[in-house]
C-alpha positions as CSV (number, residue, x, y, z in Angstrom):
1,X,29.6,-14.8,36.9
2,X,31.5,-15.8,33.8
3,X,32.8,-19.1,35.3
4,X,29.2,-19.8,36.6
5,X,27.8,-19.3,33.1
6,X,30.5,-21.6,31.6
7,X,29.5,-24.3,34.0
8,X,25.9,-23.8,33.1
9,X,26.7,-24.2,29.4
10,X,28.7,-27.3,30.1
11,X,25.8,-28.7,32.2
12,X,27.8,-28.9,35.4
13,X,25.3,-26.8,37.5
14,X,21.9,-27.8,38.7
15,X,19.0,-25.7,37.3
16,X,18.3,-22.7,39.5
17,X,14.7,-21.5,40.1
18,X,14.2,-18.0,39.0
19,X,11.1,-15.8,38.5
20,X,10.9,-12.7,36.3
21,X,8.1,-10.4,35.1
22,X,7.6,-10.5,31.4
23,X,8.3,-6.8,31.0
24,X,11.7,-7.4,32.6
25,X,12.6,-10.6,30.7
26,X,14.7,-8.9,28.0
27,X,16.8,-7.0,30.6
28,X,17.1,-10.2,32.6
29,X,18.4,-12.2,29.6
30,X,20.8,-9.5,28.6
31,X,22.2,-9.3,32.2
32,X,22.6,-13.1,32.5
33,X,24.3,-13.6,29.1
34,X,26.2,-10.3,28.9
35,X,29.6,-11.6,30.4
36,X,29.9,-14.7,28.1
37,X,28.7,-12.7,25.0
38,X,31.3,-10.0,25.8
39,X,34.0,-12.6,26.2
40,X,33.0,-14.2,22.9
41,X,32.9,-10.9,21.1
42,X,36.5,-10.2,22.4
43,X,37.7,-13.6,21.1
44,X,36.0,-13.1,17.8
45,X,37.5,-9.6,17.4
46,X,40.9,-10.9,18.3
47,X,40.6,-13.7,15.7
48,X,39.5,-11.2,13.1
49,X,42.5,-9.0,13.9
50,X,44.8,-12.0,13.7
51,X,43.4,-12.9,10.3
52,X,43.9,-9.4,9.0
53,X,47.5,-9.3,10.3
54,X,48.3,-12.7,8.7
55,X,46.8,-11.5,5.4
56,X,49.1,-8.4,5.5
57,X,52.1,-10.6,6.3
58,X,51.7,-12.3,2.9
59,X,53.5,-9.3,1.5
60,X,56.8,-10.6,2.8
61,X,57.0,-14.0,1.1
62,X,55.3,-12.5,-1.9
63,X,58.2,-10.0,-2.2
64,X,60.7,-12.8,-1.7
65,X,59.1,-14.7,-4.6
66,X,59.2,-11.6,-6.8
67,X,62.9,-11.1,-6.1
68,X,63.9,-14.8,-6.3
69,X,66.4,-15.7,-8.9
70,X,66.8,-18.9,-10.8
71,X,69.6,-21.2,-9.5
72,X,69.8,-23.1,-12.8
73,X,71.1,-21.0,-15.6
74,X,70.6,-23.7,-18.2
75,X,66.8,-23.4,-18.3
76,X,65.6,-22.6,-21.9
77,X,64.4,-19.1,-22.6
78,X,60.9,-20.2,-23.5
79,X,60.4,-21.9,-20.1
80,X,61.8,-18.8,-18.4
81,X,59.2,-16.7,-20.2
82,X,56.4,-19.0,-19.2
83,X,57.6,-18.9,-15.6
84,X,57.7,-15.1,-15.6
85,X,54.2,-14.9,-16.9
86,X,53.0,-17.2,-14.1
87,X,55.0,-15.3,-11.5
88,X,53.5,-12.0,-12.5
89,X,50.0,-13.4,-12.6
90,X,50.4,-15.1,-9.2
91,X,51.8,-12.0,-7.5
92,X,49.0,-9.8,-9.1
93,X,46.2,-12.1,-7.8
94,X,47.7,-12.4,-4.3
95,X,48.2,-8.7,-4.1
96,X,44.5,-8.2,-5.1
97,X,43.6,-10.5,-2.2
98,X,45.7,-8.6,0.3
99,X,44.5,-5.2,-0.8
100,X,40.9,-6.3,-0.5
101,X,41.2,-6.2,3.3
102,X,42.9,-2.8,3.8
103,X,39.6,-1.2,4.8
104,X,37.9,-4.0,6.7
105,X,39.1,-3.5,10.3
106,X,35.8,-1.9,11.2
107,X,33.6,-4.5,9.5
108,X,31.5,-6.7,11.7
109,X,33.0,-10.2,12.1
110,X,30.2,-12.1,10.2
111,X,30.6,-9.8,7.1
112,X,34.4,-10.0,7.4
113,X,34.3,-13.9,7.4
114,X,31.8,-13.9,4.4
115,X,34.2,-11.7,2.4
116,X,37.3,-13.6,3.5
117,X,35.7,-16.9,2.5
118,X,34.7,-15.6,-0.9
119,X,38.0,-13.9,-1.7
120,X,40.1,-16.7,-0.4
121,X,38.3,-19.3,-2.5
122,X,38.6,-17.0,-5.5
123,X,42.3,-16.5,-5.0
124,X,42.9,-20.2,-4.6
125,X,41.2,-21.0,-7.9
126,X,42.9,-18.2,-9.7
127,X,46.5,-19.0,-8.5
128,X,46.4,-22.8,-8.5
129,X,48.0,-23.3,-11.9
130,X,50.6,-20.5,-11.5
131,X,51.6,-21.8,-8.1
132,X,52.0,-25.3,-9.5
133,X,54.4,-23.9,-12.2
134,X,56.3,-21.7,-9.8
135,X,57.0,-24.7,-7.5
136,X,59.2,-26.1,-10.2
137,X,61.4,-23.0,-10.2
138,X,61.3,-21.6,-6.7
139,X,60.8,-24.5,-4.2
140,X,61.8,-22.6,-1.0
141,X,59.9,-19.4,-1.8
142,X,56.7,-21.2,-2.8
143,X,56.9,-23.5,0.2
144,X,57.1,-20.4,2.5
145,X,54.3,-18.8,0.6
146,X,52.1,-21.9,1.0
147,X,52.8,-22.0,4.7
148,X,51.7,-18.3,5.1
149,X,48.6,-18.9,3.1
150,X,47.8,-22.0,5.2
151,X,48.1,-19.8,8.3
152,X,45.5,-17.4,6.9
153,X,43.2,-20.4,6.1
154,X,43.6,-21.7,9.7
155,X,42.8,-18.2,11.1
156,X,39.7,-18.2,8.9
157,X,38.7,-21.6,10.1
158,X,39.1,-20.6,13.8
159,X,37.1,-17.5,13.3
160,X,34.3,-19.5,11.6
161,X,34.3,-22.1,14.4
162,X,34.1,-19.4,17.0
163,X,31.2,-17.6,15.2
164,X,29.4,-20.8,14.7
165,X,29.8,-22.1,18.3
166,X,26.5,-23.9,19.0
167,X,26.4,-22.6,22.6
168,X,27.0,-19.0,21.6
169,X,24.5,-19.3,18.8
170,X,21.9,-20.5,21.3
171,X,22.5,-17.6,23.6
172,X,22.3,-15.1,20.6
173,X,19.1,-16.7,19.4
174,X,17.6,-16.4,22.9
175,X,18.7,-12.7,23.1
176,X,17.1,-12.1,19.6
177,X,13.9,-13.9,20.5
178,X,13.7,-12.0,23.8
179,X,14.0,-8.7,22.0
180,X,11.4,-9.8,19.4
181,X,9.1,-10.7,22.3
182,X,9.6,-7.4,23.9
183,X,8.9,-5.6,20.7
184,X,5.8,-7.7,20.2
185,X,4.6,-6.7,23.7
186,X,5.3,-3.1,23.0
187,X,3.5,-3.3,19.7
188,X,0.5,-5.1,21.3
189,X,0.3,-2.5,24.1
190,X,0.5,0.3,21.6
191,X,-2.2,-1.2,19.4
192,X,-4.4,-1.9,22.4
193,X,-4.1,1.8,23.5
194,X,-5.0,3.0,20.0
195,X,-7.9,0.6,19.9
196,X,-9.1,1.9,23.2
197,X,-9.0,5.4,21.9
198,X,-10.8,4.4,18.8
199,X,-13.5,2.6,20.8
200,X,-13.9,5.8,22.8
201,X,-14.2,7.8,19.6
202,X,-16.8,5.3,18.3
203,X,-18.9,5.7,21.5
204,X,-18.8,9.5,21.3
205,X,-19.7,9.4,17.6
206,X,-22.6,7.0,18.3
207,X,-23.9,9.4,21.0
208,X,-23.5,12.4,18.7
209,X,-25.5,10.6,16.0
210,X,-28.3,9.8,18.4
211,X,-28.5,13.4,19.5
212,X,-28.6,14.6,15.9
213,X,-31.3,12.1,14.9
214,X,-33.3,13.2,18.0
215,X,-32.9,16.8,16.9
216,X,-34.0,15.9,13.4
217,X,-37.0,14.0,14.7
218,X,-38.0,16.9,16.9
219,X,-37.6,19.4,14.0
220,X,-39.8,17.2,11.7
221,X,-42.6,17.2,14.3
222,X,-42.7,21.0,14.2
223,X,-45.4,23.2,12.6
224,X,-43.0,24.8,10.1
225,X,-41.7,21.4,8.9
226,X,-45.2,20.1,8.4
227,X,-46.0,23.1,6.3
228,X,-42.8,22.4,4.4
229,X,-43.8,18.8,3.7
230,X,-47.3,20.0,2.5
231,X,-45.7,22.4,0.1
232,X,-43.3,19.7,-1.1
233,X,-46.2,17.3,-1.8
234,X,-48.1,20.1,-3.7
235,X,-44.9,21.0,-5.6
236,X,-44.5,17.3,-6.6
237,X,-48.1,17.2,-7.7
238,X,-47.7,20.3,-9.8
239,X,-44.4,19.0,-11.3
240,X,-46.1,15.8,-12.3
241,X,-49.0,17.7,-13.9
242,X,-46.4,19.9,-15.8
243,X,-44.6,16.8,-17.0
244,X,-47.8,15.2,-18.2
245,X,-48.6,18.3,-20.3
246,X,-45.0,18.4,-21.7
247,X,-45.4,14.7,-22.6
248,X,-48.6,15.5,-24.4
249,X,-47.2,18.3,-26.6
250,X,-44.0,16.2,-27.3
251,X,-46.1,13.2,-28.3
252,X,-48.2,15.3,-30.7
253,X,-45.1,16.7,-32.5
254,X,-43.5,13.2,-32.4
255,X,-46.4,11.9,-34.6
256,X,-46.0,14.6,-37.2
257,X,-42.2,14.9,-37.0
258,X,-41.5,12.9,-40.1
259,X,-43.9,15.0,-42.3
260,X,-42.8,18.3,-40.7
261,X,-39.1,17.6,-41.5
262,X,-40.0,17.0,-45.1
263,X,-42.1,20.2,-45.2
264,X,-39.3,22.2,-43.5
265,X,-37.2,21.9,-46.7
266,X,-39.7,23.6,-48.9
267,X,-41.3,26.1,-46.3
268,X,-40.5,29.7,-45.7
269,X,-40.9,29.3,-42.0
270,X,-37.9,27.0,-41.6
271,X,-36.7,28.7,-38.3
272,X,-40.1,28.3,-36.6
273,X,-40.4,24.7,-37.7
274,X,-36.9,24.0,-36.5
275,X,-37.7,25.4,-33.1
276,X,-40.7,23.1,-32.7
277,X,-38.7,20.0,-33.9
278,X,-36.0,20.7,-31.4
279,X,-38.1,21.6,-28.3
280,X,-41.9,21.7,-28.9
281,X,-42.7,22.9,-25.3
282,X,-40.2,25.8,-25.4
283,X,-41.2,26.8,-29.0
284,X,-45.0,26.8,-28.1
285,X,-44.4,29.2,-25.1
286,X,-42.3,31.6,-27.2
287,X,-44.5,31.4,-30.3
288,X,-47.1,33.9,-29.0
289,X,-48.6,34.5,-32.5
290,X,-49.0,30.7,-33.1
291,X,-47.3,30.9,-36.5
292,X,-47.0,27.2,-36.3
293,X,-50.8,26.9,-37.0
294,X,-50.5,28.2,-40.6
295,X,-47.5,25.9,-41.1
296,X,-49.5,22.9,-40.0
297,X,-52.4,23.8,-42.3
298,X,-50.1,24.0,-45.3
299,X,-48.5,20.7,-44.2
300,X,-51.9,19.0,-44.0
301,X,-52.8,20.2,-47.6
302,X,-49.5,18.9,-48.9
303,X,-50.0,15.5,-47.2
304,X,-53.6,15.2,-48.5
305,X,-52.5,16.1,-52.1
306,X,-49.7,13.5,-51.9
307,X,-47.0,16.1,-52.4
308,X,-45.4,14.8,-49.2
309,X,-45.4,11.1,-49.7
310,X,-46.2,8.9,-46.7
311,X,-47.6,5.4,-46.2
312,X,-51.3,5.3,-45.6
313,X,-51.3,4.4,-42.0
314,X,-48.8,7.1,-41.1
315,X,-50.5,9.6,-43.4
316,X,-53.9,9.1,-41.6
317,X,-52.3,9.4,-38.1
318,X,-50.4,12.6,-39.2
319,X,-53.6,14.2,-40.6
320,X,-55.6,13.2,-37.5
321,X,-53.0,14.8,-35.2
322,X,-52.6,18.0,-37.3
323,X,-56.4,18.2,-37.3
324,X,-56.7,18.5,-33.6
325,X,-53.7,20.9,-33.3
326,X,-55.8,24.1,-33.8
327,X,-54.9,27.5,-32.4
328,X,-57.3,27.0,-29.5
329,X,-55.8,23.5,-28.7
330,X,-52.2,24.8,-28.8
331,X,-53.2,28.0,-26.9
332,X,-54.8,25.9,-24.2
333,X,-51.6,23.8,-23.8
334,X,-49.5,26.9,-23.8
335,X,-51.7,28.5,-21.1
336,X,-51.6,25.3,-19.1
337,X,-47.8,25.1,-19.3
338,X,-47.4,28.8,-18.2
339,X,-49.8,28.3,-15.4
340,X,-48.1,25.2,-14.1
341,X,-44.6,26.6,-14.5
342,X,-45.7,29.7,-12.5
343,X,-47.3,27.7,-9.7
344,X,-44.3,25.4,-9.5
345,X,-42.0,28.4,-9.3
346,X,-44.0,30.1,-6.6
347,X,-44.3,26.9,-4.5
348,X,-40.5,26.3,-4.8
349,X,-39.9,29.9,-3.6
350,X,-42.1,29.2,-0.5
351,X,-40.2,25.9,0.1
352,X,-36.9,27.7,-0.2
353,X,-38.0,30.4,2.2
354,X,-39.2,27.9,4.8
355,X,-36.1,25.7,4.4
356,X,-33.8,28.7,5.1
357,X,-35.5,28.9,8.5
358,X,-35.3,25.2,9.2
359,X,-31.8,23.7,9.7
360,X,-32.8,20.3,8.3
361,X,-30.0,20.2,5.6
362,X,-27.4,21.2,8.2
363,X,-28.6,18.4,10.5
364,X,-28.6,15.9,7.7
365,X,-25.1,16.9,6.6
366,X,-23.9,16.5,10.2
367,X,-25.5,13.1,10.5
368,X,-23.9,12.0,7.2
369,X,-20.5,13.4,8.3
370,X,-20.9,11.6,11.7
371,X,-21.8,8.3,9.9
372,X,-18.8,8.6,7.6
373,X,-16.5,9.1,10.6
374,X,-18.2,6.3,12.5
375,X,-17.7,3.9,9.6
376,X,-14.1,4.9,9.2
377,X,-13.5,4.4,13.0
378,X,-15.2,1.0,13.0
379,X,-13.0,0.0,10.0
380,X,-9.9,1.0,12.0
381,X,-11.1,-0.9,15.1
382,X,-11.6,-4.1,12.9
383,X,-8.2,-3.7,11.4
384,X,-6.6,-3.2,14.9
385,X,-8.5,-6.3,16.2
386,X,-7.2,-8.4,13.3
387,X,-3.6,-7.2,13.9
388,X,-3.9,-7.9,17.6
389,X,-5.2,-11.4,17.0
390,X,-2.1,-12.1,15.0
391,X,0.2,-11.3,17.9
392,X,0.4,-14.5,19.9
393,X,2.7,-13.7,22.8
394,X,1.8,-16.8,24.9
395,X,2.9,-19.2,22.2
396,X,6.2,-17.5,21.6
397,X,6.7,-17.1,25.3
398,X,6.4,-20.8,26.1
399,X,8.9,-21.7,23.4
400,X,11.3,-19.0,24.5
401,X,11.1,-20.1,28.1
402,X,11.9,-23.7,27.1
403,X,15.1,-22.5,25.3
404,X,16.2,-20.4,28.2
405,X,15.7,-23.3,30.6
406,X,17.7,-25.7,28.4
407,X,20.5,-23.3,27.6
408,X,21.0,-21.4,30.9
409,X,20.1,-24.4,33.1
410,X,17.3,-22.6,35.0
411,X,13.8,-23.3,36.0
412,X,12.3,-20.0,34.9
413,X,8.9,-18.7,35.8
414,X,7.6,-15.8,33.7
415,X,4.8,-13.8,35.4
416,X,2.4,-11.9,33.2
417,X,0.7,-8.9,34.8
């Protein structure tokens, strides 16, 4: 199988016709490419181990350089001091480089190469000047050191070439794309299943809503419900009449409010006046002795005498309004308010009693709840549809098939069930 694949990659074999189901494509690609990928992985791992060993072996020439002695004893002290400084710096930087790979045997080859590239370049830049100086003093030792570093560089180069082999990269790309296609199909199948469930939920909810609406319609045709509607209409009419009376009393006191506020400051009945200014309807119902009438008479006299100053137009309107606000007038309004409030209360009691026997609110709540769930389900279906539309398996499949045919020298037919 391995030799066959190598021939394929070299273009020595004629394309072979093959057919595979789309759901089996990923397994088929894995099986076809597994031998050469395994061999490549072994080569890469071997090259990585070789690089690590060569890095570790740098310790030997580095130790020789550390122990090396000057053969010329006439070198000035200052130059020796400079040399020692460069030797210490050089040894330190190279040791840092070596120690950086002590824990990298388990690292994946791509990451190892990235780190090696980075650290090698850094070491070369940091040691260039020191190495140049040391060559003048320790020719043999630096020559051996350079040779060993060159071996590391060559190992790095070989590892890089193997990792970047175009043929292997093509196979890895095909494997990756096949897995992605498989994941796309799995995702599409999963989303389609969820969408199917949601559409079933939508159908059930729609049917449930129809049943509830039919139940509500039937209820509203019943005798009890018609009585309820009649009472509601009467209650609304009574409520409107009550509001009209309330507006009337509020309007009267709105006309005299300006004068009444001025009178309140000098009157003994400040509390009664304050009640009417705040809420005329409430004050009128609670003021059973109609104490406000005497207050209004005193207010009218003060306005007439000019003791409460007002512009003529407002003064006339105020006196006109006070004039009609007799005890009989206010008593009539109070009686009308009481009557309408009592009627409204009694009708609302009847409405409440009939409503307790008719499950209209319960049905309406269930319809609202069903509509809410239906809306949420429809939103989910729309979201799933959009997501499914974005998964274009056919387009990706055609491109993938072309790459497989070109790389593995086959005429592949992919059947979609």
